[in-house]
Structures are given as C-alpha cells and as structure tokens.
Backbone bond lengths (Angstrom), bond angles and torsions (degrees), N, CA, C in turn:
res aa  C-N    CA-C-N  psi(-1)  N-CA   C-N-CA  omega(-1)  CA-C   N-CA-C  phi
1 M - - - 1.430 - - 1.519 107.60 -
2 K 1.361 114.78 131.66 1.444 120.56 -176.95 1.554 110.37 -91.15
3 K 1.325 115.68 148.28 1.463 120.39 173.87 1.522 107.74 -76.92
4 W 1.311 117.75 144.53 1.452 119.91 178.59 1.506 107.73 -76.25
5 R 1.305 115.94 133.36 1.456 122.49 -178.52 1.541 108.59 -128.48
6 A 1.317 116.36 139.45 1.454 121.08 174.69 1.513 108.34 -105.74
7 G 1.281 116.42 111.33 1.464 119.77 179.35 1.513 112.97 66.93
8 G 1.306 118.83 29.64 1.462 121.20 178.44 1.513 114.21 86.86
9 R 1.330 118.66 -2.03 1.469 120.62 179.93 1.529 109.24 -112.18
10 S 1.279 117.46 156.77 1.464 120.77 174.84 1.564 108.80 -76.68
11 L 1.308 114.83 166.78 1.473 120.67 179.48 1.518 110.14 -58.51
12 F 1.334 118.10 -31.82 1.461 120.12 -178.07 1.492 113.31 -90.47
13 G 1.315 118.73 9.87 1.453 122.71 -175.74 1.522 113.60 -62.52
14 R 1.296 116.71 -49.31 1.478 122.15 179.58 1.521 106.52 -143.70
15 G 1.301 115.11 150.31 1.455 117.65 173.95 1.521 110.91 121.20
16 V 1.339 114.52 -154.80 1.457 121.27 -172.63 1.498 111.82 -62.89
17 F 1.315 119.46 -38.08 1.470 122.89 -175.71 1.530 113.47 -95.97
18 H 1.305 117.38 16.36 1.485 120.73 -177.05 1.499 112.74 -60.42
19 F 1.333 117.10 -36.79 1.471 120.01 -178.10 1.543 111.34 -66.06
20 L 1.335 117.90 -21.03 1.442 119.96 178.01 1.524 112.33 -75.65
21 S 1.304 117.29 -28.41 1.470 121.20 -174.23 1.528 111.81 -88.65
22 V 1.307 119.56 -12.44 1.440 122.31 -178.59 1.526 108.33 -70.79
23 S 1.283 115.12 121.93 1.450 118.84 178.55 1.504 108.49 -90.20
24 G 1.283 114.90 154.34 1.461 119.38 175.73 1.494 110.97 114.74
25 V 1.322 115.99 -157.24 1.469 124.17 -171.37 1.485 113.28 -72.72
26 F 1.319 120.55 -30.61 1.449 121.92 -170.54 1.526 115.40 -87.43
27 A 1.315 119.23 -12.36 1.459 121.00 -176.20 1.547 111.95 -62.35
28 M 1.300 119.31 -52.05 1.470 121.63 -177.59 1.519 113.10 -68.26
29 P 1.331 122.00 -43.85 1.434 120.33 178.39 1.527 112.72 -60.66
30 R 1.353 117.92 -34.98 1.468 119.39 178.47 1.516 111.09 -65.36
31 L 1.321 116.30 -40.41 1.447 119.65 178.79 1.493 111.61 -67.21
32 V 1.295 117.62 -42.26 1.512 121.52 178.08 1.518 109.81 -64.22
33 F 1.322 117.28 -42.69 1.483 120.57 -179.52 1.511 108.77 -64.01
34 A 1.308 119.77 -42.02 1.472 122.65 178.77 1.483 112.03 -61.05
35 L 1.330 116.32 -45.77 1.492 119.94 179.63 1.522 111.84 -66.90
36 L 1.303 118.20 -40.93 1.470 119.84 177.85 1.532 111.57 -64.39
37 F 1.298 116.61 -41.82 1.452 120.87 178.42 1.518 110.76 -61.45
38 A 1.345 117.85 -42.85 1.470 121.80 179.36 1.512 111.13 -65.06
39 L 1.330 119.03 -42.31 1.460 121.73 177.94 1.514 112.48 -66.98
40 L 1.293 117.34 -38.80 1.480 121.06 177.92 1.557 109.95 -64.64
41 A 1.296 114.92 -41.90 1.499 119.20 -179.30 1.521 110.16 -66.17
42 I 1.322 118.12 -35.63 1.442 119.48 -178.44 1.512 113.91 -81.21
43 F 1.360 118.54 -45.13 1.457 121.12 -172.14 1.531 115.42 -108.53
44 G 1.324 117.06 -28.62 1.429 119.45 -168.31 1.509 117.96 -81.56
45 C 1.331 117.80 -15.51 1.451 120.94 -172.34 1.513 114.15 -104.15
46 S 1.334 119.03 10.24 1.456 117.57 -175.66 1.526 109.41 -103.33
47 E 1.315 113.23 148.95 1.476 120.10 177.41 1.529 109.84 -86.72
48 P 1.302 118.13 159.51 1.473 119.41 -179.25 1.526 110.69 -65.32
49 K 1.339 115.93 144.34 1.432 123.14 179.43 1.526 111.44 -115.76
50 S 1.297 116.84 162.00 1.472 123.48 177.79 1.499 110.72 -126.11
51 R 1.311 115.12 145.05 1.482 121.28 172.20 1.531 105.00 -94.30
52 V 1.362 115.69 123.63 1.447 122.42 -177.88 1.518 108.28 -113.64
53 H 1.314 117.98 131.71 1.453 119.76 177.16 1.558 107.96 -143.37
54 G 1.308 114.59 162.64 1.467 120.55 179.23 1.489 111.77 163.15
55 K 1.364 115.89 -155.82 1.434 122.22 -179.24 1.523 108.55 -129.95
56 V 1.344 113.67 154.88 1.494 121.11 174.19 1.504 106.90 -116.62
57 L 1.326 116.01 122.33 1.469 121.66 -177.88 1.541 107.94 -120.92
58 Y 1.310 116.38 147.07 1.481 122.00 173.55 1.499 106.81 -128.73
59 K 1.353 114.97 113.83 1.457 122.76 -176.36 1.528 110.51 55.70
60 G 1.298 116.42 42.00 1.465 123.41 175.72 1.550 114.38 82.95
61 K 1.319 120.58 -6.57 1.417 122.58 -179.51 1.533 110.69 -107.50
62 P 1.331 118.52 145.58 1.450 118.87 -178.96 1.530 112.03 -66.76
63 V 1.329 115.55 138.07 1.468 119.54 172.25 1.516 106.74 -77.54
64 T 1.313 117.76 126.54 1.467 120.98 -169.22 1.525 113.25 -96.05
65 G 1.301 119.00 15.55 1.425 121.69 178.67 1.494 110.12 179.20
66 G 1.303 116.00 163.07 1.446 120.25 179.32 1.536 111.85 125.34
67 T 1.334 114.36 -163.71 1.443 120.67 -177.17 1.528 109.32 -137.73
68 I 1.320 115.51 139.53 1.477 120.23 170.96 1.530 105.38 -104.13
69 V 1.329 116.57 134.14 1.496 120.98 -177.50 1.530 105.69 -123.26
70 L 1.348 114.80 128.70 1.455 122.57 176.25 1.543 108.71 -109.86
71 V 1.348 115.61 125.45 1.477 119.08 -176.61 1.550 107.03 -115.75
72 S 1.339 115.52 119.57 1.477 120.15 -179.11 1.505 111.22 -83.92
73 P 1.358 117.26 171.09 1.463 120.58 -178.33 1.530 112.84 -59.59
74 D 1.322 118.90 -28.62 1.465 120.83 -179.45 1.544 110.61 -89.13
75 N 1.350 117.08 13.13 1.473 124.20 178.50 1.501 114.52 69.06
76 S 1.317 119.51 14.03 1.447 119.90 171.63 1.539 107.93 -79.97
77 T 1.320 116.19 148.00 1.457 118.13 -176.31 1.526 110.61 -119.22
78 A 1.291 115.11 154.27 1.462 123.18 172.50 1.527 104.55 -135.36
79 Q 1.322 116.26 137.22 1.454 118.07 -179.83 1.501 113.16 -141.47
80 A 1.303 117.68 164.13 1.431 123.62 -179.95 1.506 110.38 -151.74
81 R 1.325 116.78 150.56 1.449 121.80 176.92 1.566 108.30 -76.05
82 I 1.288 116.84 146.53 1.465 122.44 175.71 1.510 105.88 -92.91
83 A 1.341 117.09 125.86 1.454 122.93 -177.76 1.504 110.54 -76.44
84 S 1.333 117.73 171.48 1.415 123.38 -178.18 1.547 115.42 -63.26
85 D 1.343 116.45 -19.22 1.466 120.28 175.80 1.522 112.57 -96.59
86 G 1.359 117.29 7.83 1.430 122.24 179.14 1.508 115.22 88.13
87 S 1.340 117.17 -2.59 1.449 119.57 -178.37 1.517 111.86 -84.32
88 Y 1.324 115.36 160.53 1.486 121.63 176.96 1.518 108.16 -151.19
89 E 1.308 115.79 165.27 1.450 122.18 173.98 1.510 109.36 -150.92
90 V 1.343 115.56 121.98 1.448 122.15 175.69 1.503 106.27 -104.15
91 P 1.364 118.67 113.56 1.463 120.03 -172.75 1.530 114.60 -71.06
92 A 1.316 118.74 -30.40 1.460 116.74 -175.85 1.554 107.49 -150.48
93 A 1.337 114.59 104.79 1.467 120.55 177.04 1.506 107.93 -121.42
94 S 1.348 115.67 143.43 1.446 120.66 179.73 1.520 109.42 -64.16
95 R 1.305 116.50 150.55 1.475 122.30 179.90 1.505 110.69 -85.97
96 G 1.340 114.43 160.68 1.464 120.92 -179.68 1.527 110.50 120.88
97 H 1.334 115.25 -161.11 1.440 122.48 177.75 1.533 108.79 -81.97
98 I 1.340 117.06 112.01 1.429 123.94 -171.71 1.572 111.17 -111.00
99 L 1.300 117.12 127.74 1.460 121.58 174.73 1.526 107.47 -87.51
100 V 1.348 116.68 145.04 1.447 122.12 -173.11 1.536 110.22 -124.14
101 A 1.326 115.33 140.19 1.464 122.70 174.51 1.549 108.53 -130.21
102 I 1.304 116.56 142.30 1.454 123.77 176.56 1.521 107.66 -116.11
103 Q 1.291 117.53 119.01 1.476 120.95 -178.97 1.506 108.63 -116.26
104 A 1.321 117.44 109.98 1.487 121.74 -177.95 1.535 109.97 -80.30
105 D 1.312 114.75 149.55 1.465 120.53 175.02 1.528 107.55 -69.20
106 R 1.274 116.31 142.38 1.463 121.52 174.76 1.531 107.86 -82.90
107 P 1.347 117.10 138.32 1.461 116.95 178.53 1.501 110.40 -67.98
108 R 1.335 114.28 142.99 1.476 120.53 -179.20 1.520 108.51 -102.58
109 P 1.371 117.74 143.48 1.445 118.14 178.40 1.536 109.28 -70.60
110 A 1.304 114.06 155.08 1.496 121.03 179.82 1.519 108.36 -62.49
111 P 1.315 117.77 141.71 1.449 118.78 178.21 1.503 112.27 -66.19
112 R 1.274 115.01 150.11 1.479 120.53 179.79 1.523 109.24 -71.68
113 A 1.328 117.03 143.57 1.443 121.99 179.06 1.529 108.70 -71.52
114 Q 1.355 115.90 143.53 1.474 121.46 178.44 1.529 109.33 -72.39
115 P 1.338 117.10 131.50 1.456 119.12 179.50 1.516 110.85 -73.33
116 S 1.372 114.57 155.18 1.435 119.09 178.11 1.542 109.37 -75.08
117 S 1.327 118.34 166.00 1.444 122.17 -177.23 1.522 110.30 -64.16
118 K 1.337 117.61 -32.64 1.457 122.47 177.65 1.548 109.58 -65.42
119 A 1.307 115.57 -43.94 1.475 120.13 178.49 1.529 110.84 -63.51
120 V 1.312 118.14 -39.30 1.439 120.95 -179.76 1.548 109.78 -64.84
121 A 1.335 116.75 -40.86 1.488 120.27 179.13 1.549 109.75 -65.67
122 L 1.317 117.05 -41.40 1.463 119.78 179.71 1.548 109.99 -69.92
123 K 1.270 117.22 -36.93 1.502 120.58 -177.19 1.524 108.77 -64.09
124 G 1.300 120.92 -35.26 1.426 122.12 178.65 1.525 112.29 -67.47
125 Q 1.337 117.46 -28.20 1.433 120.94 -179.03 1.534 113.05 -94.95
126 N 1.313 116.20 -21.15 1.456 119.74 -170.45 1.553 112.24 -111.82
127 T 1.290 117.03 110.76 1.463 118.40 179.05 1.511 112.10 -69.61
128 F 1.343 117.65 -24.49 1.463 120.50 176.30 1.551 110.86 -59.53
129 A 1.342 114.15 -41.98 1.469 119.48 -178.58 1.540 109.46 -65.54
130 M 1.352 116.11 -37.89 1.460 119.02 177.68 1.521 111.77 -62.08
131 E 1.293 114.25 -45.12 1.486 118.79 -178.85 1.517 110.71 -65.56
132 R 1.336 116.64 -39.78 1.466 120.90 177.55 1.556 110.81 -61.95
133 S 1.316 114.70 -42.07 1.466 119.82 179.29 1.539 109.95 -60.54
134 K 1.331 116.53 -44.61 1.495 119.79 179.70 1.518 110.88 -64.21
135 S 1.336 117.82 -39.40 1.445 119.53 179.01 1.533 111.42 -67.03
136 D 1.373 116.23 -35.45 1.489 118.99 175.05 1.507 110.81 -63.70
137 D 1.322 117.92 -41.37 1.469 121.28 179.16 1.553 110.61 -62.46
138 R 1.324 116.21 -41.81 1.481 119.99 178.25 1.514 110.60 -62.87
139 A 1.307 116.63 -42.63 1.468 121.21 -180.00 1.517 111.48 -63.04
140 K 1.342 115.74 -40.52 1.472 119.46 176.93 1.532 112.30 -62.33
141 T 1.317 114.79 -37.75 1.460 120.75 179.68 1.542 110.37 -63.83
142 V 1.308 117.23 -41.21 1.425 123.44 177.99 1.554 109.95 -64.68
143 K 1.362 115.12 -43.89 1.479 119.31 179.13 1.511 111.80 -62.57
144 A 1.342 116.67 -37.16 1.465 121.23 -178.45 1.512 110.64 -65.63
145 S 1.363 119.72 -31.90 1.425 120.19 179.35 1.502 113.08 -86.14
146 A 1.312 118.00 -8.37 1.471 122.08 174.90 1.542 110.82 -68.55
147 P 1.333 118.31 156.70 1.466 118.38 179.12 1.497 112.99 -59.02
148 P 1.330 119.17 136.72 1.438 122.38 -179.22 1.541 112.18 -70.42
149 P 1.308 117.43 162.56 1.467 120.41 -178.84 1.515 112.96 -66.22
150 A 1.317 116.39 155.90 1.444 120.47 179.11 1.505 111.69 -76.09
151 G 1.342 115.87 162.12 1.487 119.28 177.56 1.517 112.52 119.71
152 N 1.277 117.94 -75.46 1.471 123.45 -176.66 1.543 110.80 -78.62
153 P 1.345 120.43 117.76 1.477 119.89 -176.03 1.521 113.43 -60.28
154 S 1.339 120.29 -32.35 1.465 116.90 -179.29 1.525 108.83 -76.08
155 A 1.370 117.35 -30.07 1.478 118.02 176.77 1.508 110.47 -73.12
156 L 1.317 118.33 -27.58 1.469 119.62 178.18 1.543 110.81 -65.41
157 G 1.285 116.49 -30.25 1.460 119.33 -175.58 1.524 107.56 80.02
158 L 1.281 116.51 123.72 1.457 121.63 177.19 1.505 109.53 -74.82
159 P 1.321 115.86 154.37 1.470 117.62 175.12 1.532 109.89 -58.80
160 A 1.338 116.46 143.15 1.452 121.73 -173.08 1.514 113.08 -58.55
161 L 1.309 117.23 -29.69 1.482 118.76 -177.44 1.516 114.67 -60.89
162 Y 1.367 117.04 -26.53 1.469 121.40 178.08 1.542 112.20 -69.93
163 G 1.324 117.41 -21.38 1.453 121.03 179.02 1.502 114.68 -78.52
164 D 1.313 118.66 -9.84 1.471 123.33 -177.68 1.569 106.71 -112.60
165 P 1.375 115.67 116.96 1.478 116.56 -176.46 1.517 113.46 -66.65
166 N 1.321 120.07 -19.91 1.441 122.35 176.61 1.507 114.31 -80.17
167 R 1.314 116.69 -23.45 1.505 122.27 -179.17 1.495 115.08 -107.42
168 S 1.344 118.37 -12.70 1.446 121.51 -171.11 1.530 113.63 -70.24
169 G 1.319 116.11 -25.15 1.480 118.61 -175.94 1.520 112.11 76.36
170 L 1.304 118.43 6.39 1.489 122.40 -177.90 1.549 107.31 -101.31
171 S 1.311 115.04 133.56 1.462 120.99 176.19 1.509 109.30 -156.48
172 I 1.316 114.95 164.06 1.452 123.08 179.00 1.514 108.23 -148.35
173 E 1.323 115.74 147.33 1.482 121.81 175.63 1.510 105.30 -103.75
174 L 1.336 116.00 108.60 1.482 120.55 179.89 1.527 109.69 -90.53
175 V 1.331 116.21 117.93 1.462 119.90 -179.66 1.568 110.19 -129.77
176 D 1.316 116.98 -27.07 1.502 121.29 -178.33 1.534 110.32 -92.84
177 S 1.297 115.38 161.94 1.481 119.95 179.10 1.542 109.44 -73.82
178 V 1.328 119.45 -28.32 1.455 122.84 175.25 1.524 106.12 -130.70
179 Q 1.331 117.23 124.51 1.440 119.67 -176.61 1.535 110.38 -139.49
180 E 1.345 116.55 140.00 1.440 122.07 177.89 1.522 109.95 -97.47
181 F 1.329 116.22 139.74 1.459 121.59 -178.76 1.527 107.15 -144.73
182 T 1.326 116.34 103.22 1.455 121.54 178.26 1.545 107.34 -102.45
183 V 1.329 114.04 130.71 1.483 120.43 -176.75 1.492 108.92 -110.26
184 D 1.307 119.00 124.62 1.466 123.43 174.56 1.529 108.10 -115.24
185 L 1.322 117.39 100.62 1.439 124.22 -178.06 1.508 110.47 -81.47
186 K 1.296 116.94 144.34 1.494 122.45 -178.34 1.524 109.62 -108.14
C-alpha cells in the first residue's frame, strides 16, 4: 500500500504539521514548546475570578427584573440578569474594588389586540379607521412614557443614578472565590 503524496511530498512535508516530520533532535522540543505555549496562553494569563450572588431589593421589595453590572478597576464588566425573586448570580467577576450598577427593565406597553377580518376589510376602505388607529398608537406611546403603577419595584423604575456605576454609590470588595452581595436600594 502506497502513502498518499501531493506533488511527490508526504502530507507532513510542508505546512502546519511540518515540525512533526522533522527527524532528529529538534522534533520533540518543538512539539513540547508548542504545547507549553498553548497551555500558558489558555490558563496562565488569567487573573482569579469570583462568583458573586445575592438579591437586589428596592425599598425592601425584590426587584423582579433587570441587570446587575459589576465594573472592575481595569474597566472589564461582568453582568447577570435579575430573576423574578430578585436573585442574581455572576459566575466570574474580577477581584478587587468593584463598582456596581443596577439597571431595571423598562415596562413595556401591552400589545395591541389583533383586529378581526371584518375590521381589516373595513380599514382598507375607510380612511377614518386608519386615522383612528394612528391616534390610538400615539395615545399608547404617551401612556407608555407616563409613570408606571405602584407596587412592583421593576415596574416602578429605579432612580437613574443606580444605572451608572460611577454615580450609584454601590461597590463591593471581592476577595473570596464565592461571595454574597445583597443590595437594598432606597
């Protein structure tokens, strides 16, 4: 059985695997050097990380949606969604003095009801219906920008200053591999 050759050379003749075909003293050190370099690049250059978990409360009630953002001294960020019970978990945050921001979800207006087939047929013929639909859309936009109802902390919308890590006044010193951080916003 013949070895497959491309243009008279073996597959290892030139290219990516050339160092494997070199016989003699340099073949093994090249392979070892390449493997050590790859391992160092993957594992050796990272700083220690911490898993951060806890709850986000606003006036004693859990925030039922949004995002918590952790900003490290080198400006790298780690973030996590806030669950419906106010809990969160950031799997890997840089250690050190960390600035914190809480960004609440904005409430969304209720979706518009689908018109019946009769209404669709009339709408195509009736310009009054088109104008009425546009005015309804404008009214919904105004309602969406109005203050949300009381009760649900994420629907209330947190004060804007909590969304900026430099103005929020929230910070944590991460030193352990697993750390709890519960935030009670006022």
